[in-house]
C-alpha positions as a printed NumPy array, in Angstrom:
array([[ -0.123,   0.008,  -0.048],
       [  1.418,   3.292,  -0.984],
       [  1.08 ,   6.603,   0.671],
       [ -1.688,   8.593,  -0.884],
       [ -2.797,  12.307,  -0.431],
       [ -5.251,  13.101,   2.246],
       [ -8.099,  15.362,   1.811],
       [ -7.804,  17.448,   4.706],
       [ -9.049,  21.08 ,   3.703],
       [ -6.298,  23.466,   4.148],
       [ -3.683,  20.709,   4.506],
       [ -4.271,  19.449,   0.924],
       [ -0.83 ,  19.377,  -0.627],
       [ -0.673,  20.501,  -4.156],
       [  2.061,  18.976,  -6.32 ],
       [  4.207,  21.622,  -7.953],
       [  7.508,  21.392, -10.086],
       [ 10.458,  23.268,  -8.879],
       [ 13.118,  23.981, -11.283],
       [ 16.771,  24.096,  -9.948],
       [ 19.44 ,  24.485, -12.646],
       [ 17.099,  23.128, -15.318],
       [ 16.235,  19.841, -13.368],
       [ 12.765,  19.167, -11.879],
       [ 12.529,  17.904,  -8.202],
       [ 10.22 ,  15.141,  -7.217],
       [  6.797,  16.079,  -5.908],
       [  6.599,  15.758,  -2.003],
       [  4.83 ,  12.85 ,  -0.93 ],
       [  1.562,  13.24 ,   0.8  ],
       [  1.484,  12.953,   4.748],
       [ -0.474,   9.752,   5.775],
       [ -3.468,  10.264,   7.917],
       [ -5.054,   8.3  ,  10.642],
       [ -8.517,   8.419,   8.668],
       [ -7.37 ,   7.215,   5.354],
       [ -4.22 ,   5.123,   5.925],
       [ -3.677,   4.111,   9.592],
       [ -7.157,   2.887,  10.774],
       [ -7.282,   0.224,   8.145],
       [ -3.969,  -1.208,   9.383],
       [ -5.072,  -1.   ,  12.972],
       [ -8.406,  -2.951,  12.253],
       [ -6.659,  -5.593,  10.393],
       [ -3.589,  -6.227,  12.686],
       [ -4.121,  -4.68 ,  15.992],
       [ -7.606,  -4.228,  17.241],
       [ -8.395,  -7.997,  17.91 ],
       [ -6.366,  -7.545,  21.004],
       [ -6.175,  -3.842,  21.469],
       [ -9.83 ,  -3.31 ,  22.619],
       [-11.714,  -3.213,  25.967],
       [-11.708,  -6.575,  27.819],
       [ -8.986,  -8.374,  25.497],
       [ -5.361,  -9.044,  26.459],
       [ -3.621,  -5.782,  25.293],
       [ -2.904,  -3.131,  27.816],
       [ -4.8  ,  -0.143,  25.801],
       [ -7.55 ,   0.088,  23.206],
       [ -6.833,   1.411,  19.812],
       [-10.415,   1.47 ,  18.366],
       [-10.625,   5.254,  17.78 ],
       [ -8.383,   8.102,  16.851],
       [ -8.556,   9.642,  20.34 ],
       [ -7.18 ,   6.398,  21.78 ],
       [ -4.597,   5.825,  19.35 ],
       [ -3.011,   9.369,  19.24 ],
       [ -1.32 ,   9.294,  22.613],
       [  0.396,   6.107,  21.52 ],
       [  1.538,   7.335,  18.142],
       [  5.218,   7.284,  18.744],
       [  5.207,   4.024,  20.803],
       [  3.165,   2.329,  17.76 ],
       [  6.048,   3.707,  15.49 ],
       [  8.51 ,   2.318,  17.681],
       [  7.105,  -1.073,  18.216],
       [  6.262,  -1.85 ,  14.617],
       [  9.433,  -0.601,  13.246],
       [ 11.309,  -3.468,  15.334],
       [  8.485,  -5.842,  14.432],
       [  7.572,  -6.386,  18.183],
       [  4.091,  -5.515,  17.14 ],
       [  1.745,  -6.867,  15.806],
       [  3.107, -10.272,  17.304],
       [  4.327, -12.379,  14.272],
       [  7.845, -13.235,  14.732],
       [  8.86 , -15.487,  11.654],
       [ 11.946, -14.063,  10.22 ],
       [ 11.407, -12.571,   6.699],
       [ 14.566, -13.454,   5.115],
       [ 14.918, -17.057,   6.017],
       [ 12.99 , -20.068,   4.676],
       [  9.33 , -20.344,   3.711],
       [  7.178, -17.049,   3.796],
       [  3.719, -17.941,   3.022],
       [  1.477, -18.477,   6.234],
       [ -2.125, -18.659,   6.884],
       [ -3.512, -16.009,   9.318],
       [ -0.442, -13.702,   8.845],
       [ -1.222, -10.142,  10.445],
       [  2.414,  -8.887,  10.124],
       [  2.914,  -5.589,   8.463],
       [  4.637,  -4.999,   5.074],
       [  7.603,  -2.642,   5.091],
       [  5.4  ,   0.056,   3.299],
       [  3.034,  -0.05 ,   6.044],
       [  5.532,   0.321,   8.66 ],
       [  7.135,   3.17 ,   6.927],
       [  3.695,   4.751,   6.728],
       [  3.003,   4.565,  10.34 ],
       [  6.493,   6.023,  11.002],
       [  5.734,   9.155,   8.614],
       [  2.432,   9.587,  10.287],
       [  3.832,   9.735,  13.992],
       [  6.576,  11.905,  12.613],
       [  4.087,  14.437,  11.153],
       [  2.29 ,  14.695,  14.406],
       [ -0.285,  11.79 ,  13.912],
       [ -2.935,  13.69 ,  11.937],
       [ -6.584,  12.642,  11.932],
       [ -7.349,  13.784,   8.387],
       [-10.865,  13.868,   6.8  ],
       [-13.213,  11.69 ,   9.048],
       [-15.394,  10.971,   6.06 ],
       [-12.53 ,   8.649,   5.03 ],
       [-12.51 ,   6.419,   8.171],
       [-13.576,   2.837,   7.527],
       [-16.557,   1.475,   9.237],
       [-15.81 ,   0.288,  12.734],
       [-15.123,  -3.6  ,  12.891],
       [-17.845,  -5.45 ,  15.02 ],
       [-16.108,  -7.714,  17.45 ],
       [-17.923, -10.506,  19.238],
       [-17.375, -11.303,  22.985],
       [-13.528, -11.331,  23.936],
       [-13.878, -14.834,  24.953],
       [-15.078, -15.816,  21.442],
       [-13.783, -19.243,  19.879],
       [-11.244, -18.547,  17.109],
       [-12.482, -21.85 ,  15.449],
       [-16.17 , -20.615,  15.525],
       [-18.893, -21.985,  17.861],
       [-17.76 , -25.395,  18.727],
       [-20.098, -28.449,  18.471],
       [-18.768, -29.755,  21.901],
       [-17.456, -27.652,  24.706],
       [-15.885, -29.621,  27.672],
       [-14.67 , -27.961,  30.934],
       [-12.464, -29.169,  33.83 ],
       [-14.792, -30.873,  36.193],
       [-14.75 , -27.991,  38.806],
       [-13.189, -24.617,  39.09 ],
       [ -9.6  , -24.442,  40.481],
       [ -8.638, -21.528,  42.593],
       [ -4.964, -20.076,  41.985],
       [ -4.138, -18.352,  45.106],
       [ -2.437, -15.034,  45.029],
       [  1.009, -16.3  ,  46.388],
       [  1.714, -19.913,  45.589],
       [  4.386, -22.08 ,  43.998],
       [  3.915, -23.256,  40.421],
       [  1.308, -26.013,  40.291],
       [  0.877, -28.937,  37.822],
       [ -1.936, -31.345,  37.77 ],
       [ -4.359, -33.373,  35.568],
       [ -8.203, -33.265,  35.396],
       [-10.149, -35.688,  33.624],
       [-13.659, -34.961,  32.228],
       [-16.164, -37.153,  30.447],
       [-17.605, -35.522,  27.238],
       [-20.289, -38.018,  27.093],
       [-19.765, -39.011,  23.37 ],
       [-21.734, -41.895,  22.201],
       [-20.357, -42.462,  18.815],
       [-17.155, -42.107,  16.928],
       [-16.477, -38.605,  15.296],
       [-13.753, -37.055,  13.225],
       [-12.51 , -33.648,  14.667],
       [-12.283, -30.797,  12.186],
       [-11.029, -28.102,  14.5  ],
       [-10.006, -27.868,  18.217],
       [ -9.392, -24.976,  20.736],
       [ -8.078, -25.386,  24.305],
       [ -8.246, -22.22 ,  26.446],
       [ -8.394, -20.879,  29.853],
       [-11.793, -19.803,  31.504],
       [-12.967, -16.212,  31.058],
       [-10.484, -14.083,  32.836],
       [ -7.961, -16.452,  33.932],
       [ -5.449, -16.359,  31.26 ],
       [ -2.951, -14.648,  33.199],
       [ -2.417, -17.693,  35.456],
       [ -2.359, -20.541,  32.933],
       [  1.291, -21.113,  31.868],
       [  0.076, -24.028,  29.55 ],
       [ -2.791, -26.49 ,  29.045],
       [ -2.485, -29.673,  27.201],
       [ -5.586, -31.474,  26.369],
       [ -5.573, -35.148,  25.256],
       [ -7.994, -38.025,  24.439],
       [ -7.951, -41.098,  26.843],
       [ -8.537, -43.571,  24.188],
       [ -6.821, -46.474,  22.201],
       [ -3.961, -44.352,  20.677],
       [ -3.241, -43.782,  16.873],
       [  0.209, -43.582,  15.266],
       [  1.974, -40.559,  16.155],
       [  0.028, -39.95 ,  19.334],
       [  1.488, -38.041,  22.252],
       [  2.51 , -40.388,  25.479],
       [  0.033, -42.944,  24.408],
       [ -2.908, -40.659,  24.213],
       [ -4.507, -38.711,  21.251],
       [ -3.523, -35.104,  21.403],
       [ -6.415, -32.63 ,  21.086],
       [ -4.541, -29.332,  21.494],
       [ -1.717, -27.433,  23.554],
       [ -2.515, -23.862,  24.775],
       [ -0.098, -21.307,  25.902],
       [ -0.443, -17.637,  26.145],
       [ -1.115, -16.085,  22.667],
       [ -2.071, -19.368,  21.086],
       [ -5.192, -19.657,  19.041],
       [ -7.173, -22.701,  18.069],
       [ -6.165, -25.262,  15.252],
       [ -8.297, -25.636,  12.22 ],
       [ -7.16 , -28.689,  10.507],
       [ -6.464, -28.549,   6.521],
       [ -9.267, -29.996,   4.744],
       [ -9.07 , -33.705,   4.307],
       [ -7.252, -34.037,   7.68 ],
       [ -8.445, -34.9  ,  11.228],
       [ -8.257, -36.826,  14.394],
       [-10.76 , -39.453,  15.525],
       [-12.503, -38.853,  18.785],
       [-14.007, -42.336,  19.75 ],
       [-17.126, -43.133,  21.685],
       [-16.632, -43.131,  25.406],
       [-13.196, -41.223,  25.217],
       [-12.372, -38.987,  28.159],
       [-10.463, -35.98 ,  28.013],
       [ -7.368, -35.305,  30.142],
       [ -6.374, -31.728,  30.969],
       [ -2.885, -31.255,  31.912],
       [ -2.354, -27.634,  33.597],
       [  0.372, -25.644,  34.725],
       [ -0.684, -22.755,  36.934],
       [  1.494, -19.725,  38.008],
       [  0.441, -17.4  ,  40.606],
       [  0.43 , -13.53 ,  39.706],
       [ -0.244, -11.795,  43.083],
       [ -3.972, -11.885,  43.05 ],
       [ -6.382, -14.762,  43.518],
       [ -7.769, -15.991,  40.209],
       [-10.43 , -18.867,  39.591],
       [-10.027, -20.881,  36.462],
       [-12.285, -23.325,  34.7  ],
       [-10.289, -24.18 ,  31.588],
       [-12.032, -25.9  ,  28.693],
       [-11.703, -27.202,  25.105],
       [-14.091, -26.626,  22.158],
       [-14.326, -29.19 ,  19.243],
       [-15.94 , -28.939,  15.834],
       [-16.562, -32.205,  14.11 ],
       [-16.668, -33.043,  10.391],
       [-20.279, -34.075,   9.388],
       [-21.361, -37.406,  10.53 ],
       [-20.166, -40.118,   8.48 ],
       [-17.394, -38.213,   6.967],
       [-13.892, -39.941,   7.196],
       [-10.986, -37.586,   6.601],
       [ -8.218, -39.174,   4.182],
       [ -5.131, -38.289,   6.59 ],
       [ -4.578, -38.492,  10.356],
       [ -3.085, -35.113,  11.487],
       [ -0.131, -35.519,  13.934],
       [  1.129, -32.608,  16.253],
       [  4.212, -33.77 ,  17.676],
       [  6.747, -32.789,  20.478],
       [  9.545, -32.648,  17.889],
       [ 13.41 , -32.593,  18.53 ],
       [ 13.298, -31.952,  22.237],
       [ 16.413, -31.015,  23.941],
       [ 16.321, -31.534,  27.815],
       [ 20.095, -31.031,  28.197],
       [ 20.23 , -27.214,  28.473],
       [ 23.176, -25.431,  29.868],
       [ 22.302, -21.65 ,  29.956],
       [ 25.116, -19.73 ,  31.712],
       [ 24.322, -16.514,  33.49 ],
       [ 24.771, -13.087,  31.639],
       [ 25.119, -14.725,  28.149],
       [ 22.799, -13.888,  25.255],
       [ 23.657, -16.374,  22.325],
       [ 23.466, -19.805,  23.822],
       [ 22.755, -22.399,  21.227],
       [ 21.209, -25.911,  21.599],
       [ 20.335, -28.411,  18.875],
       [ 17.797, -31.174,  19.026],
       [ 16.949, -34.063,  16.314],
       [ 13.714, -35.805,  15.61 ],
       [ 14.127, -39.489,  14.482],
       [ 13.907, -40.04 ,  10.695],
       [ 10.313, -39.822,   9.46 ],
       [  9.012, -43.468,   8.635],
       [  6.954, -42.223,   5.764],
       [  6.888, -39.059,   3.489],
       [  4.998, -36.299,   4.975],
       [  3.447, -32.779,   4.404],
       [  4.455, -30.344,   7.21 ],
       [  1.473, -28.143,   7.954],
       [  2.683, -25.764,  10.93 ],
       [  5.525, -24.92 ,  12.917],
       [  5.408, -23.578,  16.59 ],
       [  8.463, -22.965,  18.806],
       [  8.283, -23.689,  22.446],
       [ 10.557, -22.012,  24.882],
       [ 10.369, -20.32 ,  28.232],
       [ 11.622, -16.816,  29.586],
       [ 15.018, -17.166,  28.301],
       [ 14.087, -18.156,  24.928],
       [ 15.509, -15.922,  21.996],
       [ 14.989, -17.703,  18.791],
       [ 14.379, -20.795,  17.095],
       [ 14.751, -22.619,  13.698],
       [ 13.503, -25.709,  12.031],
       [ 15.66 , -27.408,   9.317],
       [ 15.052, -30.669,   7.289],
       [ 17.849, -32.83 ,   6.917],
       [ 17.016, -35.079,   3.876],
       [ 18.217, -38.744,   3.11 ],
       [ 20.37 , -37.307,   0.287],
       [ 22.37 , -35.261,   2.786],
       [ 20.874, -31.815,   1.648],
       [ 19.661, -29.752,   4.253],
       [ 16.896, -27.051,   3.932],
       [ 16.086, -24.452,   6.533],
       [ 12.321, -24.417,   6.683],
       [ 11.619, -21.647,   8.971],
       [ 13.153, -19.285,  11.924],
       [ 11.236, -17.244,  14.355],
       [ 12.422, -14.9  ,  17.093],
       [ 10.899, -15.768,  20.478],
       [  8.819, -13.649,  22.774],
       [  7.488, -15.47 ,  25.9  ],
       [  4.002, -13.648,  25.719],
       [  3.262, -15.191,  22.44 ],
       [  3.06 , -18.855,  21.644],
       [  2.126, -18.578,  17.947],
       [  1.594, -21.632,  15.712],
       [  2.814, -20.382,  12.073],
       [  0.413, -22.626,   9.716],
       [  1.973, -22.688,   6.101],
       [ -0.187, -21.987,   3.076],
       [ -1.256, -25.095,   1.209],
       [  0.897, -24.46 ,  -1.465],
       [  3.93 , -23.786,   0.595],
       [  3.686, -26.439,   3.26 ],
       [  7.106, -28.444,   3.065],
       [  6.876, -31.714,   1.457],
       [  9.38 , -34.042,   2.885],
       [ 10.485, -37.653,   1.805],
       [ 10.562, -40.808,   3.88 ],
       [ 13.956, -40.77 ,   6.184],
       [ 13.913, -36.97 ,   6.656],
       [ 15.288, -35.86 ,  10.019],
       [ 13.934, -32.593,  11.646],
       [ 16.595, -30.553,  13.236],
       [ 15.652, -27.983,  15.761],
       [ 18.065, -25.122,  16.68 ],
       [ 17.306, -22.796,  19.508],
       [ 19.004, -19.693,  21.121],
       [ 18.653, -18.612,  24.624],
       [ 19.234, -15.276,  26.227],
       [ 20.045, -15.216,  30.008],
       [ 21.387, -11.409,  29.736],
       [ 19.868,  -8.32 ,  31.176],
       [ 18.695,  -7.243,  27.903],
       [ 16.004, -10.022,  27.998],
       [ 12.939,  -8.319,  29.394],
       [ 11.471, -11.756,  30.412],
       [ 14.433, -13.035,  32.159],
       [ 13.544, -13.571,  35.99 ],
       [ 17.156, -13.218,  36.971],
       [ 20.326, -12.97 ,  34.654],
       [ 22.683, -13.659,  37.535],
       [ 21.488, -17.23 ,  37.798],
       [ 22.363, -20.367,  35.61 ],
       [ 19.278, -21.996,  34.077],
       [ 18.565, -25.283,  32.676],
       [ 15.477, -27.547,  31.634],
       [ 12.605, -27.649,  33.872],
       [  8.815, -27.342,  33.992],
       [  8.665, -24.134,  35.883],
       [  8.307, -20.89 ,  34.092],
       [ 11.714, -19.773,  35.479],
       [ 13.273, -22.771,  34.073],
       [ 13.518, -23.35 ,  30.189],
       [ 12.695, -25.59 ,  27.56 ],
       [ 13.755, -26.383,  23.797],
       [ 11.207, -28.217,  21.464],
       [  9.168, -27.482,  18.533],
       [  5.49 , -28.371,  18.063],
       [  5.172, -29.765,  14.344],
       [  1.987, -30.487,  12.782],
       [  2.288, -33.004,   9.923],
       [  0.514, -35.834,   8.19 ],
       [  1.976, -38.994,   6.283],
       [  1.746, -39.299,   2.676],
       [  1.972, -42.669,   0.579],
       [  4.746, -42.927,  -1.847],
       [  2.473, -42.306,  -4.655],
       [  0.911, -39.162,  -3.183],
       [  4.23 , -37.936,  -2.383],
       [  5.539, -38.306,  -5.819],
       [  2.361, -36.785,  -7.325],
       [  2.427, -33.688,  -5.023],
       [  6.228, -33.06 ,  -5.574],
       [  5.461, -33.287,  -9.604],
       [  2.587, -30.723,  -8.993],
       [  4.813, -28.335,  -6.64 ],
       [  7.91 , -28.625,  -9.121],
       [  5.555, -27.546, -11.979],
       [  3.891, -24.736, -10.247],
       [  6.544, -23.28 ,  -7.848],
       [  9.761, -24.604,  -9.105],
       [ 10.758, -26.214,  -5.786],
       [ 13.719, -28.417,  -5.836],
       [ 13.787, -32.08 ,  -5.042],
       [ 14.956, -33.138,  -1.791]])
């Protein structure tokens, strides 16, 4: 999007040609305005969080609300801290679903607007306000089934971190295939839920987590998962749901009733592929010395037993995390960096690849995860840069693994998809 002229009465800039030594100067670019240029950006990429009752610290719905924050918005967007989307733009695959990041042009426009004094512009050019549903709305849409932990859990104002399991019976009387799933804390309690992992207690499928079928993992900033068409997970009649929760006290008493919402495929529909979401390339042998900022660890996932299509990449680190990359090591010995993302502990984002960009990897591929931690004072999430840190379940400990979603392909499917991909995208063979 290119800056365009505003229509603010006396501020209308008329392009003129100035002759200096026989050469003409370029017309001055028009100053961006809130009404015409900035408001649409905020509506698309910011307001879903920056509105009353949501997780952001201030509302950005109106000019009056935005104007005091103009320079802060300029600063946070220039360094790409906001909106939260941390995939590195010069490494690996760049096509993702739900990408709310800003283009370089949009960032420059915000900067120019702030430097010009953040003008409102012509209010007739304001886009219609976006209508938001309740802040506790489901990302996946209204679920067919909502299951809560059996009773509310009280997180005391001052308490050690707490881990535990709850088991709920959803009362399902027939097998159903899942199209989308979303685990989330109860209303008003997201501040105390460090993570929430929901699994189906039933006969396990290939690729399941710890002998149970994964529904979804939640951590701060994570939305629901909508599975690619033709993929799903089976929820069997009589299955129970295990909620594995990690609570972290925040200085005030909070009552939580976490839940999971599930959307099913129509009755009788059987998806072609079972979608796996796997703990990938875990490295529990972490050595994070105090005061250092570039501490690297590597992890490797065993060679895939079949060809596969990778659908999503989600780093998982704790407070001292800084950056993570996912690399494919092919049976031929060739390597390909799939994705890298900077880490912010406040946002556990699953980066879902566009269908025509999702990596296709052959049987025998090893997934290599590379992580960097920052145990210095420069890390705003660091609880204490004077202390050594290692692997652990507490928020003040750290981790290093990647959630990777994928499904297996037959040899014939893989060859067909690679042929189509090579034709349309000129993708190299692994």
